[in-house]
Each structure stands twice: as structure tokens, then as C-alpha cells.
mmCIF file as gemmi writes it, N, C-alpha and C atoms, coordinates in Angstrom:
data_model
loop_
_atom_site.group_PDB
_atom_site.id
_atom_site.type_symbol
_atom_site.label_atom_id
_atom_site.label_alt_id
_atom_site.label_comp_id
_atom_site.label_asym_id
_atom_site.label_entity_id
_atom_site.label_seq_id
_atom_site.pdbx_PDB_ins_code
_atom_site.Cartn_x
_atom_site.Cartn_y
_atom_site.Cartn_z
_atom_site.occupancy
_atom_site.B_iso_or_equiv
_atom_site.pdbx_formal_charge
_atom_site.auth_seq_id
_atom_site.auth_asym_id
_atom_site.pdbx_PDB_model_num
ATOM 1 N N . MET Axp A 1 ? -57.504 -4.159 -5.533 1 0 ? 1 A 1
ATOM 2 C CA . MET Axp A 1 ? -57.374 -5.54 -5.972 1 0 ? 1 A 1
ATOM 3 C C . MET Axp A 1 ? -55.999 -6.071 -5.6 1 0 ? 1 A 1
ATOM 4 N N . GLY Axp A 2 ? -55.994 -7.307 -5.143 1 0 ? 2 A 1
ATOM 5 C CA . GLY Axp A 2 ? -54.735 -7.943 -4.799 1 0 ? 2 A 1
ATOM 6 C C . GLY Axp A 2 ? -54.247 -8.844 -5.914 1 0 ? 2 A 1
ATOM 7 N N . VAL Axp A 3 ? -53.086 -9.361 -5.689 1 0 ? 3 A 1
ATOM 8 C CA . VAL Axp A 3 ? -52.477 -10.283 -6.64 1 0 ? 3 A 1
ATOM 9 C C . VAL Axp A 3 ? -52.345 -11.63 -5.939 1 0 ? 3 A 1
ATOM 10 N N . ALA Axp A 4 ? -52.65 -12.703 -6.651 1 0 ? 4 A 1
ATOM 11 C CA . ALA Axp A 4 ? -52.523 -14.049 -6.102 1 0 ? 4 A 1
ATOM 12 C C . ALA Axp A 4 ? -51.555 -14.846 -6.964 1 0 ? 4 A 1
ATOM 13 N N . ILE Axp A 5 ? -50.764 -15.661 -6.311 1 0 ? 5 A 1
ATOM 14 C CA . ILE Axp A 5 ? -49.872 -16.564 -7.03 1 0 ? 5 A 1
ATOM 15 C C . ILE Axp A 5 ? -50.461 -17.962 -6.895 1 0 ? 5 A 1
ATOM 16 N N . VAL Axp A 6 ? -50.684 -18.604 -8.032 1 0 ? 6 A 1
ATOM 17 C CA . VAL Axp A 6 ? -51.274 -19.935 -8.067 1 0 ? 6 A 1
ATOM 18 C C . VAL Axp A 6 ? -50.405 -20.81 -8.965 1 0 ? 6 A 1
ATOM 19 N N . THR Axp A 7 ? -50.158 -22.029 -8.518 1 0 ? 7 A 1
ATOM 20 C CA . THR Axp A 7 ? -49.392 -22.987 -9.308 1 0 ? 7 A 1
ATOM 21 C C . THR Axp A 7 ? -49.957 -24.372 -9.059 1 0 ? 7 A 1
ATOM 22 N N . ASP Axp A 8 ? -49.422 -25.364 -9.749 1 0 ? 8 A 1
ATOM 23 C CA . ASP Axp A 8 ? -49.808 -26.735 -9.432 1 0 ? 8 A 1
ATOM 24 C C . ASP Axp A 8 ? -48.614 -27.453 -8.823 1 0 ? 8 A 1
ATOM 25 N N . THR Axp A 9 ? -48.818 -28.687 -8.403 1 0 ? 9 A 1
ATOM 26 C CA . THR Axp A 9 ? -47.782 -29.418 -7.687 1 0 ? 9 A 1
ATOM 27 C C . THR Axp A 9 ? -46.577 -29.776 -8.555 1 0 ? 9 A 1
ATOM 28 N N . VAL Axp A 10 ? -46.705 -29.645 -9.859 1 0 ? 10 A 1
ATOM 29 C CA . VAL Axp A 10 ? -45.571 -29.932 -10.739 1 0 ? 10 A 1
ATOM 30 C C . VAL Axp A 10 ? -44.409 -28.971 -10.476 1 0 ? 10 A 1
ATOM 31 N N . ALA Axp A 11 ? -44.703 -27.795 -9.949 1 0 ? 11 A 1
ATOM 32 C CA . ALA Axp A 11 ? -43.656 -26.813 -9.658 1 0 ? 11 A 1
ATOM 33 C C . ALA Axp A 11 ? -42.713 -27.277 -8.549 1 0 ? 11 A 1
ATOM 34 N N . CYS Axp A 12 ? -43.175 -28.19 -7.693 1 0 ? 12 A 1
ATOM 35 C CA . CYS Axp A 12 ? -42.353 -28.735 -6.592 1 0 ? 12 A 1
ATOM 36 C C . CYS Axp A 12 ? -41.714 -27.634 -5.74 1 0 ? 12 A 1
ATOM 37 N N . LEU Axp A 13 ? -42.495 -26.642 -5.388 1 0 ? 13 A 1
ATOM 38 C CA . LEU Axp A 13 ? -41.979 -25.544 -4.578 1 0 ? 13 A 1
ATOM 39 C C . LEU Axp A 13 ? -41.765 -25.998 -3.136 1 0 ? 13 A 1
ATOM 40 N N . PRO Axp A 14 ? -40.696 -25.535 -2.514 1 0 ? 14 A 1
ATOM 41 C CA . PRO Axp A 14 ? -40.491 -25.849 -1.096 1 0 ? 14 A 1
ATOM 42 C C . PRO Axp A 14 ? -41.582 -25.199 -0.246 1 0 ? 14 A 1
ATOM 43 N N . SER Axp A 15 ? -41.977 -25.863 0.839 1 0 ? 15 A 1
ATOM 44 C CA . SER Axp A 15 ? -43.048 -25.352 1.69 1 0 ? 15 A 1
ATOM 45 C C . SER Axp A 15 ? -42.722 -23.973 2.264 1 0 ? 15 A 1
ATOM 46 N N . GLU Axp A 16 ? -41.432 -23.689 2.497 1 0 ? 16 A 1
ATOM 47 C CA . GLU Axp A 16 ? -41.047 -22.372 3.018 1 0 ? 16 A 1
ATOM 48 C C . GLU Axp A 16 ? -41.427 -21.261 2.039 1 0 ? 16 A 1
ATOM 49 N N . ILE Axp A 17 ? -41.238 -21.5 0.756 1 0 ? 17 A 1
ATOM 50 C CA . ILE Axp A 17 ? -41.579 -20.504 -0.275 1 0 ? 17 A 1
ATOM 51 C C . ILE Axp A 17 ? -43.096 -20.356 -0.375 1 0 ? 17 A 1
ATOM 52 N N . ILE Axp A 18 ? -43.806 -21.479 -0.345 1 0 ? 18 A 1
ATOM 53 C CA . ILE Axp A 18 ? -45.266 -21.454 -0.417 1 0 ? 18 A 1
ATOM 54 C C . ILE Axp A 18 ? -45.84 -20.622 0.725 1 0 ? 18 A 1
ATOM 55 N N . GLN Axp A 19 ? -45.345 -20.863 1.931 1 0 ? 19 A 1
ATOM 56 C CA . GLN Axp A 19 ? -45.844 -20.129 3.098 1 0 ? 19 A 1
ATOM 57 C C . GLN Axp A 19 ? -45.416 -18.662 3.069 1 0 ? 19 A 1
ATOM 58 N N . LYS Axp A 20 ? -44.169 -18.404 2.713 1 0 ? 20 A 1
ATOM 59 C CA . LYS Axp A 20 ? -43.647 -17.036 2.717 1 0 ? 20 A 1
ATOM 60 C C . LYS Axp A 20 ? -44.446 -16.118 1.796 1 0 ? 20 A 1
ATOM 61 N N . TYR Axp A 21 ? -44.824 -16.629 0.619 1 0 ? 21 A 1
ATOM 62 C CA . TYR Axp A 21 ? -45.498 -15.81 -0.375 1 0 ? 21 A 1
ATOM 63 C C . TYR Axp A 21 ? -47 -16.077 -0.476 1 0 ? 21 A 1
ATOM 64 N N . GLY Axp A 22 ? -47.517 -16.963 0.36 1 0 ? 22 A 1
ATOM 65 C CA . GLY Axp A 22 ? -48.957 -17.252 0.338 1 0 ? 22 A 1
ATOM 66 C C . GLY Axp A 22 ? -49.418 -17.844 -0.977 1 0 ? 22 A 1
ATOM 67 N N . ILE Axp A 23 ? -48.63 -18.723 -1.538 1 0 ? 23 A 1
ATOM 68 C CA . ILE Axp A 23 ? -48.923 -19.321 -2.84 1 0 ? 23 A 1
ATOM 69 C C . ILE Axp A 23 ? -49.987 -20.408 -2.687 1 0 ? 23 A 1
ATOM 70 N N . THR Axp A 24 ? -50.95 -20.396 -3.577 1 0 ? 24 A 1
ATOM 71 C CA . THR Axp A 24 ? -51.961 -21.444 -3.629 1 0 ? 24 A 1
ATOM 72 C C . THR Axp A 24 ? -51.459 -22.538 -4.566 1 0 ? 24 A 1
ATOM 73 N N . VAL Axp A 25 ? -51.44 -23.775 -4.062 1 0 ? 25 A 1
ATOM 74 C CA . VAL Axp A 25 ? -50.944 -24.903 -4.849 1 0 ? 25 A 1
ATOM 75 C C . VAL Axp A 25 ? -52.099 -25.86 -5.126 1 0 ? 25 A 1
ATOM 76 N N . ILE Axp A 26 ? -52.363 -26.09 -6.4 1 0 ? 26 A 1
ATOM 77 C CA . ILE Axp A 26 ? -53.432 -26.986 -6.834 1 0 ? 26 A 1
ATOM 78 C C . ILE Axp A 26 ? -52.811 -28.351 -7.151 1 0 ? 26 A 1
ATOM 79 N N . PRO Axp A 27 ? -53.32 -29.436 -6.561 1 0 ? 27 A 1
ATOM 80 C CA . PRO Axp A 27 ? -52.74 -30.744 -6.836 1 0 ? 27 A 1
ATOM 81 C C . PRO Axp A 27 ? -53.035 -31.215 -8.265 1 0 ? 27 A 1
ATOM 82 N N . LEU Axp A 28 ? -52.015 -31.715 -8.927 1 0 ? 28 A 1
ATOM 83 C CA . LEU Axp A 28 ? -52.15 -32.285 -10.258 1 0 ? 28 A 1
ATOM 84 C C . LEU Axp A 28 ? -52.958 -33.565 -10.146 1 0 ? 28 A 1
ATOM 85 N N . GLU Axp A 29 ? -53.862 -33.806 -11.082 1 0 ? 29 A 1
ATOM 86 C CA . GLU Axp A 29 ? -54.626 -35.051 -11.088 1 0 ? 29 A 1
ATOM 87 C C . GLU Axp A 29 ? -53.997 -36.031 -12.056 1 0 ? 29 A 1
ATOM 88 N N . ILE Axp A 30 ? -53.83 -37.243 -11.585 1 0 ? 30 A 1
ATOM 89 C CA . ILE Axp A 30 ? -53.232 -38.318 -12.366 1 0 ? 30 A 1
ATOM 90 C C . ILE Axp A 30 ? -54.283 -39.418 -12.482 1 0 ? 30 A 1
ATOM 91 N N . VAL Axp A 31 ? -54.56 -39.86 -13.703 1 0 ? 31 A 1
ATOM 92 C CA . VAL Axp A 31 ? -55.522 -40.931 -13.902 1 0 ? 31 A 1
ATOM 93 C C . VAL Axp A 31 ? -54.746 -42.161 -14.366 1 0 ? 31 A 1
ATOM 94 N N . HIS Axp A 32 ? -54.91 -43.258 -13.62 1 0 ? 32 A 1
ATOM 95 C CA . HIS Axp A 32 ? -54.221 -44.508 -13.949 1 0 ? 32 A 1
ATOM 96 C C . HIS Axp A 32 ? -55.193 -45.658 -13.764 1 0 ? 32 A 1
ATOM 97 N N . LYS Axp A 33 ? -55.428 -46.384 -14.845 1 0 ? 33 A 1
ATOM 98 C CA . LYS Axp A 33 ? -56.362 -47.525 -14.83 1 0 ? 33 A 1
ATOM 99 C C . LYS Axp A 33 ? -57.727 -47.131 -14.276 1 0 ? 33 A 1
ATOM 100 N N . GLY Axp A 34 ? -58.191 -45.956 -14.678 1 0 ? 34 A 1
ATOM 101 C CA . GLY Axp A 34 ? -59.512 -45.485 -14.284 1 0 ? 34 A 1
ATOM 102 C C . GLY Axp A 34 ? -59.607 -44.9 -12.889 1 0 ? 34 A 1
ATOM 103 N N . LYS Axp A 35 ? -58.525 -44.908 -12.152 1 0 ? 35 A 1
ATOM 104 C CA . LYS Axp A 35 ? -58.53 -44.343 -10.804 1 0 ? 35 A 1
ATOM 105 C C . LYS Axp A 35 ? -57.844 -42.979 -10.825 1 0 ? 35 A 1
ATOM 106 N N . VAL Axp A 36 ? -58.423 -42.016 -10.119 1 0 ? 36 A 1
ATOM 107 C CA . VAL Axp A 36 ? -57.88 -40.653 -10.083 1 0 ? 36 A 1
ATOM 108 C C . VAL Axp A 36 ? -57.067 -40.466 -8.806 1 0 ? 36 A 1
ATOM 109 N N . PHE Axp A 37 ? -55.841 -40 -8.977 1 0 ? 37 A 1
ATOM 110 C CA . PHE Axp A 37 ? -54.961 -39.691 -7.859 1 0 ? 37 A 1
ATOM 111 C C . PHE Axp A 37 ? -54.706 -38.193 -7.863 1 0 ? 37 A 1
ATOM 112 N N . ARG Axp A 38 ? -54.557 -37.61 -6.679 1 0 ? 38 A 1
ATOM 113 C CA . ARG Axp A 38 ? -54.232 -36.187 -6.563 1 0 ? 38 A 1
ATOM 114 C C . ARG Axp A 38 ? -52.852 -36.067 -5.941 1 0 ? 38 A 1
ATOM 115 N N . ASP Axp A 39 ? -51.941 -35.492 -6.708 1 0 ? 39 A 1
ATOM 116 C CA . ASP Axp A 39 ? -50.538 -35.368 -6.314 1 0 ? 39 A 1
ATOM 117 C C . ASP Axp A 39 ? -50.407 -34.734 -4.935 1 0 ? 39 A 1
ATOM 118 N N . GLY Axp A 40 ? -49.737 -35.463 -4.034 1 0 ? 40 A 1
ATOM 119 C CA . GLY Axp A 40 ? -49.524 -34.96 -2.688 1 0 ? 40 A 1
ATOM 120 C C . GLY Axp A 40 ? -50.696 -35.163 -1.749 1 0 ? 40 A 1
ATOM 121 N N . ILE Axp A 41 ? -51.838 -35.638 -2.267 1 0 ? 41 A 1
ATOM 122 C CA . ILE Axp A 41 ? -53.017 -35.874 -1.437 1 0 ? 41 A 1
ATOM 123 C C . ILE Axp A 41 ? -53.165 -37.375 -1.182 1 0 ? 41 A 1
ATOM 124 N N . ASN Axp A 42 ? -53.324 -38.144 -2.271 1 0 ? 42 A 1
ATOM 125 C CA . ASN Axp A 42 ? -53.47 -39.582 -2.104 1 0 ? 42 A 1
ATOM 126 C C . ASN Axp A 42 ? -52.453 -40.39 -2.912 1 0 ? 42 A 1
ATOM 127 N N . ILE Axp A 43 ? -51.387 -39.72 -3.342 1 0 ? 43 A 1
ATOM 128 C CA . ILE Axp A 43 ? -50.261 -40.386 -3.982 1 0 ? 43 A 1
ATOM 129 C C . ILE Axp A 43 ? -49.016 -39.517 -3.778 1 0 ? 43 A 1
ATOM 130 N N . THR Axp A 44 ? -47.91 -40.174 -3.468 1 0 ? 44 A 1
ATOM 131 C CA . THR Axp A 44 ? -46.647 -39.444 -3.31 1 0 ? 44 A 1
ATOM 132 C C . THR Axp A 44 ? -45.89 -39.463 -4.631 1 0 ? 44 A 1
ATOM 133 N N . SER Axp A 45 ? -44.871 -38.646 -4.728 1 0 ? 45 A 1
ATOM 134 C CA . SER Axp A 45 ? -44.041 -38.645 -5.935 1 0 ? 45 A 1
ATOM 135 C C . SER Axp A 45 ? -43.396 -40.011 -6.15 1 0 ? 45 A 1
ATOM 136 N N . ALA Axp A 46 ? -42.93 -40.618 -5.07 1 0 ? 46 A 1
ATOM 137 C CA . ALA Axp A 46 ? -42.296 -41.934 -5.175 1 0 ? 46 A 1
ATOM 138 C C . ALA Axp A 46 ? -43.288 -42.978 -5.692 1 0 ? 46 A 1
ATOM 139 N N . GLN Axp A 47 ? -44.519 -42.933 -5.192 1 0 ? 47 A 1
ATOM 140 C CA . GLN Axp A 47 ? -45.538 -43.875 -5.661 1 0 ? 47 A 1
ATOM 141 C C . GLN Axp A 47 ? -45.851 -43.644 -7.132 1 0 ? 47 A 1
ATOM 142 N N . PHE Axp A 48 ? -45.925 -42.381 -7.545 1 0 ? 48 A 1
ATOM 143 C CA . PHE Axp A 48 ? -46.196 -42.069 -8.946 1 0 ? 48 A 1
ATOM 144 C C . PHE Axp A 48 ? -45.088 -42.609 -9.847 1 0 ? 48 A 1
ATOM 145 N N . TYR Axp A 49 ? -43.836 -42.371 -9.483 1 0 ? 49 A 1
ATOM 146 C CA . TYR Axp A 49 ? -42.739 -42.83 -10.324 1 0 ? 49 A 1
ATOM 147 C C . TYR Axp A 49 ? -42.66 -44.352 -10.376 1 0 ? 49 A 1
ATOM 148 N N . GLU Axp A 50 ? -43.007 -45.016 -9.289 1 0 ? 50 A 1
ATOM 149 C CA . GLU Axp A 50 ? -43.057 -46.481 -9.292 1 0 ? 50 A 1
ATOM 150 C C . GLU Axp A 50 ? -44.163 -46.963 -10.235 1 0 ? 50 A 1
ATOM 151 N N . MET Axp A 51 ? -45.315 -46.299 -10.189 1 0 ? 51 A 1
ATOM 152 C CA . MET Axp A 51 ? -46.429 -46.635 -11.074 1 0 ? 51 A 1
ATOM 153 C C . MET Axp A 51 ? -46.025 -46.425 -12.529 1 0 ? 51 A 1
ATOM 154 N N . LEU Axp A 52 ? -45.349 -45.331 -12.791 1 0 ? 52 A 1
ATOM 155 C CA . LEU Axp A 52 ? -44.898 -45.007 -14.14 1 0 ? 52 A 1
ATOM 156 C C . LEU Axp A 52 ? -43.893 -46.041 -14.635 1 0 ? 52 A 1
ATOM 157 N N . TYR Axp A 53 ? -42.981 -46.437 -13.777 1 0 ? 53 A 1
ATOM 158 C CA . TYR Axp A 53 ? -41.926 -47.384 -14.133 1 0 ? 53 A 1
ATOM 159 C C . TYR Axp A 53 ? -42.5 -48.763 -14.454 1 0 ? 53 A 1
ATOM 160 N N . THR Axp A 54 ? -43.533 -49.178 -13.726 1 0 ? 54 A 1
ATOM 161 C CA . THR Axp A 54 ? -44.063 -50.527 -13.888 1 0 ? 54 A 1
ATOM 162 C C . THR Axp A 54 ? -45.264 -50.598 -14.829 1 0 ? 54 A 1
ATOM 163 N N . ALA Axp A 55 ? -45.758 -49.475 -15.316 1 0 ? 55 A 1
ATOM 164 C CA . ALA Axp A 55 ? -46.944 -49.471 -16.173 1 0 ? 55 A 1
ATOM 165 C C . ALA Axp A 55 ? -46.654 -50.087 -17.538 1 0 ? 55 A 1
ATOM 166 N N . GLN Axp A 56 ? -47.605 -50.869 -18.012 1 0 ? 56 A 1
ATOM 167 C CA . GLN Axp A 56 ? -47.475 -51.452 -19.349 1 0 ? 56 A 1
ATOM 168 C C . GLN Axp A 56 ? -47.924 -50.448 -20.416 1 0 ? 56 A 1
ATOM 169 N N . HIS Axp A 57 ? -48.827 -49.551 -20.052 1 0 ? 57 A 1
ATOM 170 C CA . HIS Axp A 57 ? -49.326 -48.524 -20.972 1 0 ? 57 A 1
ATOM 171 C C . HIS Axp A 57 ? -49.248 -47.165 -20.289 1 0 ? 57 A 1
ATOM 172 N N . LEU Axp A 58 ? -48.76 -46.183 -21.027 1 0 ? 58 A 1
ATOM 173 C CA . LEU Axp A 58 ? -48.7 -44.835 -20.476 1 0 ? 58 A 1
ATOM 174 C C . LEU Axp A 58 ? -49.82 -43.985 -21.027 1 0 ? 58 A 1
């Protein structure tokens, strides 16, 4: 049996570390106004923080 390292995108690991150790990274899901975003897939960190900053409800 092998060992696997799994984390989500909140860890913000550098790509060099992810590749070096074969880490599986699961994108965090963010729901805003009924729409689902996947961290690093269809929303960037900058877009998320802008959304957070301008949101009337968290």
C-alpha cells in the first residue's frame, strides 16, 4: 500500500512542491449568489477577494 498526500487549494502550496511530492489538490468550492466557483478553476484568488470585499452579505 502506498501513501497519498491530499489537500485543498486553501493550502496555497507552490506548484514545485505539488509536483515534487505528487500531491493531489482538490479545489475549494465557493458558493456566491447561488453560483458555484471552484478555486483556481473558474475563479482566481484576486477575483474571490474582490467578491468578498464588495459583497453585501457573507
